[in-house]
C-alpha positions in Angstrom: 16.1 -103.6 115.3 19.6 -102.8 115.0 21.8 -100.1 115.8 22.5 -98.3 112.4 24.9 -95.1 111.0 23.6 -93.5 108.1 25.4 -91.9 105.5 23.8 -89.9 102.6 23.4 -86.3 101.7 20.9 -84.9 99.2 17.3 -84.9 99.5 17.4 -88.7 97.6 19.0 -89.9 101.0 16.3 -88.5 103.4 13.1 -91.0 102.6 15.8 -94.1 104.0 16.8 -92.2 107.0 13.4 -91.3 108.1 12.3 -95.1 107.2 14.8 -96.7 109.1 14.2 -94.1 112.5 10.8 -95.6 112.9 12.4 -98.7 113.8 15.8 -99.0 114.5 18.3 -96.5 115.9 20.5 -94.2 114.4 23.4 -93.4 115.7 24.8 -91.0 114.0 24.4 -89.3 110.2 27.7 -88.7 108.1 27.0 -86.8 105.5 29.0 -84.2 103.3 30.2 -81.0 104.3 27.6 -78.1 103.9 27.2 -76.4 100.4 27.1 -73.0 99.8 23.2 -72.2 97.9 21.6 -69.2 96.7 22.7 -66.5 95.8 24.6 -65.4 98.3 25.8 -68.5 98.4 25.5 -69.0 101.9 26.6 -72.3 103.4 23.8 -74.3 103.4 23.2 -78.0 105.4 22.7 -80.7 102.6 19.2 -82.5 103.6 20.5 -85.0 105.4 22.3 -83.5 108.0 19.5 -80.8 108.2 16.9 -83.8 109.1 19.3 -85.2 111.6 19.4 -81.6 113.4 15.5 -81.6 113.4 15.4 -85.5 115.3 18.7 -84.8 117.5 20.8 -87.2 115.6 24.7 -86.6 115.9 26.0 -85.3 112.6 29.9 -85.7 111.1 30.6 -84.6 107.8 34.5 -85.4 107.0 35.6 -84.3 103.8 37.4 -87.9 102.8 37.8 -90.8 105.4 41.6 -91.2 103.6 42.1 -87.5 104.6 40.9 -87.2 107.9 41.4 -90.8 109.3 40.3 -89.6 112.5 36.6 -90.2 111.1 37.3 -94.2 111.2 38.2 -94.0 114.9 34.6 -92.0 115.9 32.5 -94.8 113.2 34.8 -97.9 115.3 33.6 -96.1 118.9 29.8 -95.7 118.0 30.3 -99.2 117.5 27.2 -99.6 114.4 25.8 -103.5 113.2 25.2 -102.1 109.7 26.2 -98.9 108.1 23.4 -97.8 105.7 24.1 -95.7 102.2 22.0 -94.0 100.7 24.1 -91.3 97.8 26.5 -90.1 100.1 28.7 -89.5 97.5 31.9 -89.9 99.2 33.5 -93.2 98.4 34.7 -95.6 101.8 37.9 -97.3 102.0 38.0 -100.7 103.1 38.6 -99.3 106.6 35.0 -98.2 106.6 33.9 -101.4 105.0 35.1 -103.4 108.2 33.7 -101.5 110.8 29.7 -102.5 111.4 30.1 -106.5 111.6 26.9 -106.7 109.2 28.9 -104.8 106.4 27.8 -101.7 104.7 24.0 -102.0 102.8 23.5 -99.2 100.1 20.5 -98.0 98.5 21.7 -97.7 94.5 19.6 -95.9 92.0 19.5 -98.8 89.1 18.8 -102.2 88.7 22.3 -103.4 89.1 24.8 -104.8 87.5 23.7 -101.8 84.8 24.5 -98.4 85.6 27.2 -98.4 88.2 29.0 -95.5 89.3 27.8 -92.0 89.8 24.9 -91.1 88.3 22.6 -93.7 87.8 19.2 -92.2 87.8 20.6 -89.8 85.2 22.2 -92.1 82.5 19.1 -94.7 82.4 17.4 -91.6 81.2 20.0 -90.7 78.7 20.5 -94.2 77.5 16.6 -94.1 76.8 15.9 -96.5 79.0 12.1 -97.4 79.8 12.8 -99.0 83.2 15.0 -98.9 86.4 14.6 -99.5 89.7 16.6 -99.7 93.0 19.0 -102.5 94.4 20.1 -102.9 97.6 23.5 -104.3 97.7 26.1 -104.6 100.3 29.4 -102.9 99.5 32.9 -104.6 98.5 35.8 -102.4 97.6 34.4 -102.6 93.9 32.3 -99.7 92.3 28.9 -100.7 92.9 30.1 -104.3 92.2 28.7 -106.2 95.6 26.2 -108.9 96.3 22.3 -108.1 96.0 19.9 -108.2 98.4 17.0 -107.0 97.1 15.6 -105.0 93.6 12.1 -102.9 93.2 11.7 -101.7 89.5 10.2 -98.2 88.0 8.7 -97.4 84.5 10.5 -94.4 83.7 8.0 -91.8 82.0 8.4 -90.4 78.8 8.7 -86.6 80.6 10.5 -87.7 83.5 14.0 -85.7 84.5 16.1 -86.8 86.5 14.4 -84.7 89.3 11.1 -86.3 88.8 12.6 -89.6 88.5 14.4 -89.4 91.4 11.6 -88.3 93.9 9.8 -91.6 92.8 13.1 -93.6 93.3 14.1 -91.8 96.6 10.8 -93.6 98.2 10.9 -96.4 96.6 14.5 -97.2 97.8 13.1 -96.4 101.2 10.6 -98.9 101.0 12.8 -101.2 100.1 15.5 -100.9 102.4 12.7 -100.5 105.2 11.2 -104.0 103.9 14.7 -106.0 102.9 16.9 -105.0 106.2 15.0 -106.8 108.8 15.0 -110.3 106.9 19.1 -109.5 105.9 19.4 -109.0 110.0 17.2 -112.3 110.6 19.4 -114.1 108.0 16.2 -114.4 105.8 18.3 -112.4 103.0 21.0 -113.5 101.9 23.4 -111.3 99.2 23.3 -112.7 95.9 26.3 -112.0 93.7 25.6 -109.3 90.7 24.5 -110.9 87.4 27.8 -111.4 85.4 26.1 -110.1 82.1 25.0 -106.6 81.4 27.4 -104.3 83.7 27.4 -100.8 82.3 29.5 -97.3 84.0 27.6 -93.9 84.3 30.5 -91.2 85.1 30.0 -88.4 87.6 28.2 -85.6 85.4 30.3 -82.6 84.5 29.3 -79.0 83.9 30.8 -79.5 80.6 28.1 -82.0 79.8 25.4 -79.2 79.8 26.2 -77.9 75.8 24.3 -78.7 73.2 25.5 -80.9 70.0 23.0 -79.7 67.4 24.3 -82.6 65.3 23.4 -85.3 67.1 19.7 -86.6 66.5 17.2 -84.9 68.3 15.8 -87.6 70.6 19.3 -87.6 72.6 19.1 -83.9 72.8 15.8 -84.4 74.4 17.1 -86.8 76.6 20.0 -84.9 77.1 17.7 -81.8 78.3 15.5 -84.1 80.8 18.5 -86.1 82.6 20.4 -83.1 83.0 17.5 -81.4 84.9 17.5 -79.8 87.7 21.8 -80.0 87.0 23.9 -79.0 85.3 20.9 -78.3 83.0 21.2 -77.9 79.9 22.6 -74.9 77.5 23.7 -73.7 74.2 24.6 -70.3 72.9 22.9 -67.6 70.8 24.2 -64.1 70.1 27.3 -64.4 72.7 24.7 -65.6 75.0 24.1 -68.2 76.8 20.5 -69.8 76.6 18.7 -73.0 78.8 17.3 -75.4 77.2 14.8 -76.2 80.3 11.7 -78.4 78.7 11.6 -79.8 74.5 10.3 -82.6 72.9 11.4 -83.9 69.7 10.1 -84.7 65.9 11.0 -87.7 64.1 11.0 -87.5 60.4 13.7 -86.2 57.7 15.0 -82.4 58.7 15.9 -80.0 56.0 17.5 -76.9 57.3 20.9 -76.2 58.8 21.7 -77.7 61.8 20.7 -75.4 64.7 18.9 -73.1 62.8 15.6 -72.3 64.9 12.3 -72.7 62.7 9.2 -71.8 63.0 6.9 -74.6 63.1 3.5 -76.0 62.4 0.8 -74.3 65.2 3.6 -71.3 66.0 6.0 -73.5 67.8 9.3 -73.2 68.2 12.3 -75.5 66.6 15.7 -76.4 66.3 17.2 -78.5 62.7 19.3 -81.7 64.3 21.0 -84.1 63.0 17.9 -85.9 62.9 14.5 -84.8 63.6 14.0 -81.7 65.3 13.7 -80.4 68.8 10.7 -78.4 69.6 11.6 -75.7 72.3 9.1 -75.9 75.1 10.5 -74.0 78.1 13.7 -71.1 77.8 16.2 -69.3 79.7 18.3 -66.9 78.5 21.3 -65.8 81.3 20.5 -64.2 84.4 16.5 -63.7 83.0 13.6 -65.9 84.3 12.4 -69.1 82.3 9.7 -68.2 79.7 7.9 -70.2 77.1 9.3 -70.0 74.1 6.5 -68.8 72.0 7.2 -66.0 74.7 10.8 -66.1 74.7 10.6 -64.9 70.6 8.4 -62.5 71.2 10.7 -60.6 73.2 13.9 -61.6 71.3 12.5 -61.5 67.8 16.0 -62.1 66.6 15.9 -65.8 67.7 14.3 -66.8 64.9 16.2 -67.5 62.4 19.9 -67.9 64.1 22.0 -70.9 63.9 22.7 -72.1 67.7 25.9 -73.1 69.5 27.7 -70.2 67.6 30.0 -68.2 69.5 31.0 -64.3 69.2 32.5 -63.7 65.6 30.8 -66.7 63.8 28.4 -65.7 61.4 25.0 -67.1 61.1 
């Protein structure tokens, strides 16, 4: 049994926290500050905080360790043997990494060194990977460059979104950490350097990434739709309004027609001409409205058929 400080924020972190709490002592949970949520934008606890509150575990929510050095003093006073991190969302300065004698272990959502960085699960879908997984690593001053303790692999399904893949990886990571930590504590597992080849970087996602460029191949846009579910979503302009594309599927083959044009396909399905192939629209949502199947959307918005998407006010179709 180890005395642990846990650092994590979203739902991805909760299964690991639960798994550790079964066999170890959680001294405290460090998590991001409450965030505005819902239509009323009321401050809401992130999932890891909610778990801690429900289980009577102390919670600390610094906005930044560099700007709030007193948070590092709290860490030192708690005197953890090891810190476990899962999707925390804050950078840990060297002063934090130096607190626990056994270091800081991170549950990273990829097979390192591929997809280092802030959004490894999203990046794996965007790049068309067929497999990803979890790496348990010992953190160092670099960005996901520390030595590895263990790896578990997970296939990426053709219809996976970031939401669905994150759900599976969160449980895979929890099990891997539960299996790895005792072996690390006993010295059975010794961290090994990451492979020298194959490193890639997954940047932080921005709202601007949601916009569709219809000149790109349909396969890339389909990946974009899946990768940006649930956030930031994937959207395009139509008739001066923002339209979210919630589900879509690509069709290979030569494309006839203007790029961005909405066309009717066989069996009544709705497609959009792209730079390469056609993207079949499955589920659409007009800003401020409920999500609809594409065929139902067109029945209510007949001018959508034949329109050129991606154009703003003042542009012609």
